[in-house]
NUVEX-641123 format. One line per field, with one value per residue (C-alpha): residue number from 1; x, y, z; residue in one letter. Coordinates in nm, 4 decimals, decimal comma, m for minus. Layout:
N
pos <- [NUM;...]
east <- [X;...]
north <- [Y;...]
up <- [Z;...]
code <- [A;...]
This chain:
337
pos <- [1;2;3;4;5;6;7;8;9;10;11;12;13;14;15;16;17;18;19;20;21;22;23;24;25;26;27;28;29;30;31;32;33;34;35;36;37;38;39;40;41;42;43;44;45;46;47;48;49;50;51;52;53;54;55;56;57;58;59;60;61;62;63;64;65;66;67;68;69;70;71;72;73;74;75;76;77;78;79;80;81;82;83;84;85;86;87;88;89;90;91;92;93;94;95;96;97;98;99;100;101;102;103;104;105;106;107;108;109;110;111;112;113;114;115;116;117;118;119;120;121;122;123;124;125;126;127;128;129;130;131;132;133;134;135;136;137;138;139;140;141;142;143;144;145;146;147;148;149;150;151;152;153;154;155;156;157;158;159;160;161;162;163;164;165;166;167;168;169;170;171;172;173;174;175;176;177;178;179;180;181;182;183;184;185;186;187;188;189;190;191;192;193;194;195;196;197;198;199;200;201;202;203;204;205;206;207;208;209;210;211;212;213;214;215;216;217;218;219;220;221;222;223;224;225;226;227;228;229;230;231;232;233;234;235;236;237;238;239;240;241;242;243;244;245;246;247;248;249;250;251;252;253;254;255;256;257;258;259;260;261;262;263;264;265;266;267;268;269;270;271;272;273;274;275;276;277;278;279;280;281;282;283;284;285;286;287;288;289;290;291;292;293;294;295;296;297;298;299;300;301;302;303;304;305;306;307;308;309;310;311;312;313;314;315;316;317;318;319;320;321;322;323;324;325;326;327;328;329;330;331;332;333;334;335;336;337]
east <- [m0,0058;0,1430;0,0743;0,1864;0,3340;0,3114;0,4953;0,3770;0,5853;0,4097;0,0692;0,1414;0,2769;m0,0298;m0,2960;m0,2344;m0,4838;m0,6767;m0,7418;m0,8154;m1,0945;m1,2507;m1,2245;m1,3898;m1,6787;m1,7412;m1,7193;m1,9699;m2,2101;m2,1920;m2,2447;m2,5450;m2,7081;m2,6883;m2,4278;m2,1975;m2,1621;m2,0160;m2,0836;m2,0209;m1,6622;m1,5571;m1,3876;m1,1467;m1,0502;m0,7460;m0,6020;m0,3815;m0,5931;m0,8438;m0,8030;m1,0670;m1,1374;m1,3105;m1,4234;m1,6089;m1,7175;m1,8189;m2,0339;m1,9977;m1,6197;m1,5716;m1,3334;m1,3032;m1,0704;m1,0276;m0,8389;m0,6943;m0,6230;m0,5108;m0,5367;m0,3076;m0,3001;0,0031;0,2140;0,3124;0,4950;0,7301;0,7795;0,5422;0,2375;m0,1001;m0,2486;m0,1170;m0,2872;m0,2596;m0,4922;m0,5494;m0,6977;m0,8843;m0,9682;m1,3523;m1,3542;m1,1479;m1,1376;m0,7549;m0,5544;m0,4003;m0,2137;m0,0929;m0,0355;0,0577;m0,2584;m0,1455;m0,0676;m0,3865;m0,5874;m0,4325;m0,5003;m0,8594;m0,9517;m0,7979;m0,9747;m1,2956;m1,2547;m1,1806;m1,5024;m1,6977;m1,5396;m1,6237;m1,9869;m2,0492;m1,8209;m1,8754;m1,7086;m1,5214;m1,3880;m1,0317;m0,9540;m0,8980;m0,8540;m0,7106;m0,7095;m0,4569;m0,1231;m0,0717;m0,0757;m0,4569;m0,4529;m0,1821;m0,3824;m0,6995;m0,5198;m0,3666;m0,7180;m0,8973;m0,6266;m0,7037;m1,0654;m1,0678;m0,8446;m0,7154;m0,5153;m0,4822;m0,4410;m0,4452;m0,2894;m0,3633;m0,2073;m0,1496;0,2163;0,3353;0,6366;0,4151;0,1990;0,5026;0,6383;0,3082;0,3025;0,6421;0,5270;0,2209;0,4390;0,6475;0,3375;0,2473;0,3934;0,0305;m0,0883;m0,0198;0,0128;0,0411;m0,0152;m0,3075;m0,3007;m0,5891;m0,8255;m1,1140;m0,9585;m0,8921;m1,2431;m1,4201;m1,2285;m1,2428;m1,4543;m1,3597;m1,2828;m1,1307;m1,1121;m0,8526;m0,7852;m0,8611;m1,0059;m1,2996;m1,3960;m1,5155;m1,2452;m1,4309;m1,7497;m1,9942;m2,1183;m1,7941;m1,8595;m1,9458;m2,2424;m2,1553;m1,8804;m1,8194;m1,6961;m1,5400;m1,4913;m1,2798;m1,0894;m1,3553;m1,4629;m1,6072;m1,9153;m1,6760;m1,4911;m1,6225;m1,4437;m1,7534;m1,9925;m2,3694;m2,4013;m2,2255;m2,4505;m2,7657;m2,6718;m2,5579;m2,6877;m2,5434;m2,4070;m2,2375;m2,0445;m2,2940;m2,6141;m2,5724;m2,2146;m2,2389;m2,5497;m2,3619;m2,0055;m1,9856;m1,9631;m2,0148;m2,3577;m2,4587;m2,3749;m2,5680;m2,8622;m2,8273;m3,0550;m2,8761;m2,9865;m2,8046;m2,5202;m2,2398;m2,3200;m2,6803;m2,5478;m2,3107;m2,6004;m2,8151;m3,0729;m3,0181;m2,9205;m2,6382;m2,5594;m2,8542;m2,7329;m2,4111;m2,5300;m2,5866;m2,3504;m2,2600;m2,1118;m1,9711;m1,9102;m1,7104;m1,6095;m1,4606;m1,6045;m1,4432;m1,6039;m1,3395;m1,0599;m1,1857;m1,2282;m0,8775;m0,7219;m0,8766;m0,7427;m0,3948;m0,3684;m0,4797;m0,2135;0,0523;m0,0134;0,0126;0,3325;0,4941;0,5036;0,5968;0,7261;0,5588;0,5984;0,5165;0,4251;0,4366;0,7400;0,9946;0,7825;1,0071;0,7917;1,0443;0,9132;0,5970;0,7916;0,9550;0,6229;0,5440;0,1723;0,0487;m0,2812;m0,5538;m0,6088]
north <- [0,0029;0,3341;0,6313;1,0012;1,1565;1,5400;1,7587;2,0971;2,2674;2,0509;2,1431;2,5114;2,4831;2,2991;2,5160;2,8994;3,1056;3,2479;2,8939;2,7686;3,0296;2,9064;2,5431;2,6303;2,8051;2,4789;2,2703;2,4756;2,4899;2,1145;2,0701;2,3011;2,1531;1,8033;1,6789;1,5404;1,2740;1,4348;1,2497;1,4404;1,3888;1,1463;1,3093;1,1202;1,3136;1,2227;1,3997;1,6122;1,6933;1,5964;1,3874;1,4119;1,1798;1,3515;1,1627;1,3207;1,2536;1,5261;1,4027;1,6765;1,7151;1,3437;1,4046;1,1445;1,1895;1,1544;1,3819;1,2942;1,6028;1,6421;1,9588;1,9732;2,3260;2,2688;2,1663;2,5325;2,5022;2,2481;2,4149;2,1982;2,3125;2,2972;2,1411;1,8305;1,6692;1,4166;1,3779;1,0691;1,1191;0,8055;0,7041;0,7044;0,4489;0,1859;0,2857;0,2654;0,5452;0,7699;1,0213;1,1075;1,4779;1,7069;1,8090;2,1066;2,3115;2,1823;2,2836;2,6226;2,6918;2,5631;2,7401;3,0667;3,0291;2,9726;3,3011;3,4600;3,3253;3,4618;3,7968;3,8071;3,7335;3,8963;4,1863;4,5318;4,5762;4,8917;4,7027;4,8018;4,7701;4,4216;4,3181;3,9626;3,7761;3,4903;3,5238;3,1510;2,9556;2,9989;3,3697;3,4183;3,2245;3,4291;3,7520;3,6140;3,5107;3,8348;4,0465;3,8392;3,9497;4,2996;4,6061;4,5976;4,9078;4,8463;4,5470;4,5245;4,1977;4,0709;3,7555;3,6630;3,6009;3,9527;3,8185;3,6174;3,9198;4,1274;3,8605;3,8459;4,2242;4,2031;3,9354;4,1197;4,4242;4,1891;4,0963;4,4391;4,7977;4,9270;4,7643;4,9302;4,6448;4,7232;4,5992;4,8114;5,0179;4,8103;4,5264;4,7639;5,0179;4,7576;4,6059;4,9437;5,0534;4,7228;4,6511;4,2819;4,1120;3,7627;3,5254;3,2405;3,1302;2,8474;3,0453;2,9331;3,2952;3,5618;3,7845;4,1187;4,2984;4,2798;4,6411;4,7629;4,6561;4,9314;4,9226;4,7235;4,5182;4,1584;3,8901;3,5581;3,2950;2,9906;2,8996;2,7609;2,4116;2,2429;2,3212;2,4300;2,6894;3,0385;3,3306;3,5450;3,6827;3,6798;4,0406;4,0043;3,7037;3,9087;4,2018;3,9936;3,7983;3,4543;3,2449;2,8981;2,6458;2,3746;2,4085;2,0476;2,0804;2,4194;2,3169;2,0242;2,1571;2,5395;2,6866;3,0348;2,9270;2,6812;2,9009;3,1936;2,9736;3,1492;3,1414;3,0434;3,2474;3,0671;2,8368;2,9979;2,7557;2,8868;3,2385;3,1182;2,9309;3,2476;3,0876;3,3438;3,7169;3,7326;4,0930;4,3255;4,6651;4,8460;4,8928;4,5173;4,3261;3,9766;3,6816;3,3744;3,0710;2,7720;2,4603;2,2991;2,0443;1,7341;1,8537;2,1351;1,8845;1,6547;1,9399;2,0834;1,7299;1,6629;1,9961;1,9439;1,5898;1,6935;1,9639;1,7368;1,4763;1,7392;1,8903;1,5810;1,7141;1,5024;1,1419;0,8517;0,5411;0,1810;0,0346;m0,3249;m0,2952;m0,4108;m0,6721;m0,9847;m1,2726;m1,5155;m1,3973;m1,6031;m1,9264;m1,8539;m1,8342;m2,1294;m2,2073;m2,3863;m2,5668;m2,5485;m2,8466]
up <- [0,0027;m0,1053;0,1126;0,0766;0,3977;0,4148;0,6559;0,7839;0,5102;0,2470;0,3913;0,3842;0,0320;m0,0887;0,0513;0,0611;0,2640;m0,0377;m0,1629;0,1841;0,2274;m0,0968;0,0256;0,3528;0,1852;m0,0102;0,3104;0,4942;0,2027;0,1681;0,5367;0,5623;0,2545;0,3966;0,1442;0,4092;0,6740;0,9854;1,3167;1,6363;1,7339;1,9879;2,2882;2,5162;2,8262;3,0413;3,3494;3,1319;2,8209;2,5560;2,2468;1,9743;1,6846;1,3879;1,0789;0,7814;0,4202;0,1805;m0,0970;m0,3545;m0,3350;m0,2621;0,0319;0,3100;0,6076;0,9863;1,2124;1,5554;1,7543;2,1193;2,3232;2,6230;2,7710;2,9989;2,6936;2,6659;3,0023;2,8514;2,5224;2,3259;2,1145;2,2953;1,9932;1,8288;1,5344;1,2574;0,9533;0,7373;0,3973;0,2739;m0,0863;m0,0927;m0,3741;m0,2049;0,1608;0,1634;0,3316;0,0700;0,2784;0,6253;0,6823;0,9720;1,1318;1,3323;1,0183;0,8499;1,1607;1,1756;0,8003;0,8041;1,1270;1,0128;0,6758;0,8637;1,0460;0,7124;0,5689;0,8751;0,8424;0,4694;0,5139;0,8588;0,9208;0,7702;0,4292;0,5714;0,8687;0,9322;1,3032;1,4536;1,8030;1,8739;2,1981;2,1858;2,0069;1,9427;1,6148;1,5852;1,6477;1,3926;1,1285;1,2142;1,1464;0,8266;0,7008;0,8012;0,6326;0,3196;0,3073;0,4578;0,4186;0,7743;0,8865;1,2613;1,4779;1,8627;1,9959;2,3503;2,5196;2,8826;2,7711;2,6593;2,4750;2,2471;2,1780;2,0952;1,8637;1,6741;1,6495;1,4819;1,2451;1,1438;1,0675;0,8431;0,6472;0,5577;0,5966;0,5681;0,8881;1,2354;1,4935;1,8582;2,2131;2,3427;2,6582;2,7867;2,6535;2,7070;2,4685;2,2115;2,2183;2,2107;1,8990;1,7094;1,3965;1,4351;1,7641;1,7450;2,0471;2,0049;2,3632;2,5915;2,8742;3,0861;3,1721;2,9283;2,7840;2,7719;2,8487;2,5602;2,6426;2,5078;2,1537;1,9177;1,6917;1,3722;1,5404;1,4420;1,6894;1,5996;1,8800;1,7851;2,1020;2,3284;2,2118;2,5271;2,7478;3,0254;2,8232;2,7507;2,5675;2,4903;2,7614;2,7782;2,7048;2,3618;2,2959;2,3857;2,1542;1,8586;1,5652;1,6289;1,3464;1,4058;1,2009;1,3195;1,5246;1,6374;1,7393;1,9025;2,0995;2,2462;2,2864;2,2728;2,6210;2,4712;2,3498;2,6211;2,9188;2,7708;2,6601;2,3266;2,0272;1,7155;1,4094;1,1353;1,0262;0,8222;0,5392;0,5231;0,4642;0,1993;0,0278;0,0523;0,2733;0,5477;0,4871;0,7426;0,8373;0,7356;0,8593;0,9331;1,3018;1,3601;1,5905;1,4650;1,6497;1,4711;1,6909;1,5731;1,7576;1,4524;1,2177;1,0636;0,7377;0,7462;0,7807;0,5079;0,2660;0,3534;0,3294;m0,0051;m0,1499;0,0027;m0,1304;m0,4795;m0,4890;m0,3365;m0,6013;m0,8724;m0,7501;m0,6087;m0,2526;0,0396;0,0574;m0,1171;0,0984;0,0075;0,3435;0,2185;0,0142;0,2619;0,4272;0,4486;0,3232;0,4652;0,8021;0,7525;0,7248;1,0639;1,2464;1,4538;1,4352;1,7432;1,6843;1,9348;2,1511]
code <- [M;K;I;R;V;L;S;A;A;D;V;Y;A;A;L;P;M;G;E;A;I;K;V;M;E;S;A;F;S;Q;Y;S;S;G;K;S;L;V;P;L;R;T;R;L;S;T;Q;R;G;I;T;L;F;M;P;A;Y;L;E;Q;S;N;D;L;A;V;K;I;V;S;V;Y;E;K;N;S;E;I;G;L;P;I;I;S;A;L;V;V;A;I;D;P;Q;T;G;R;P;S;A;V;M;D;G;E;S;L;T;A;I;R;T;G;A;T;G;G;V;A;A;K;Y;L;S;R;R;D;A;E;T;V;T;L;F;G;A;G;V;Q;G;R;S;Q;L;W;A;V;M;S;V;R;A;V;K;R;V;F;I;I;D;K;I;E;A;K;A;K;A;L;V;D;Q;V;K;S;W;S;N;K;V;F;A;V;L;P;D;S;P;E;E;A;V;S;E;A;D;I;V;I;A;A;T;T;T;R;T;P;L;F;D;G;D;L;L;K;P;G;A;H;V;T;G;I;G;A;F;T;P;E;M;Q;E;I;D;Q;K;T;V;E;R;A;T;I;V;V;D;S;R;E;A;C;A;A;E;A;G;D;I;I;K;S;N;A;H;I;D;A;E;L;G;E;I;I;L;G;R;H;P;G;R;T;S;D;E;E;I;T;F;F;K;S;V;G;L;A;A;Q;D;A;A;A;A;G;A;I;L;A;K;A;N;E;K;G;L;G;T;L;L;D;L;A;R;D;F;P;L;S;F;L;S;E;I;Q;F;I;P;K;N]
């Protein structure tokens, strides 16, 4: 059996952000139109973290994959990523694995692209000031995506580890000399001036007071993915039109939704399909909540594998090539009595 192995560098080379945003639009439209098989993910909790098993099949694009992802918050204390992941792409015609790829980079790209899709459909077209909570890999990808769909001029970055926030400020400046990136004097200032607020943390308590949001602001919450976690407060939820990646998943897993007993107005895919208007005025506050769907991973994996096959990216391994057939003759079979 031949299988393609793709590193993080291969994943990034195969799926640039602009293309990833298009792939996520397709994934959400397929999901909300019922053209996918996406069971709720299986969650295995240990004393130190959570491991998730996320399979999905998209009928229209014919993408089949499963992701295994672990979230261990204390990994940052020992210099390891909080999120570790692996994605297996499967041939839907034969059921044989066709590729194994780095899941951390795939997750960062597809989650960032999802925030980009949300900003494209829900934020004001003239949005130019962004406030980001969380300067990790996910936060960086969120900024990357939003800057792909809006003419961002100013970015406030907030993180409990100031050095991480400063490092991301420098990185944003390297992306564009037209963007002013800075650590704000206070979170309150950053939220009150923002056209787009992005939450990409693992906090269990709300990050800001929803009364601070100005009319027309858009909020994206992608960090909290369990019922116990909450980045966005009830006041924000009460003021906003609420759009989610999945009604079923957010009702079961999103602490931001569950703790506020929120009414969900639409899925993002329904807005893409034109079944819901999304933002209807420049004064409306919108809130997009995502806990992450395996449909996103399957769509991204399919696009990455197609490009990898085209460009010859990664390493093609024949898992059966070196199997020593002589080994079989050495096995001693002991018959049952």
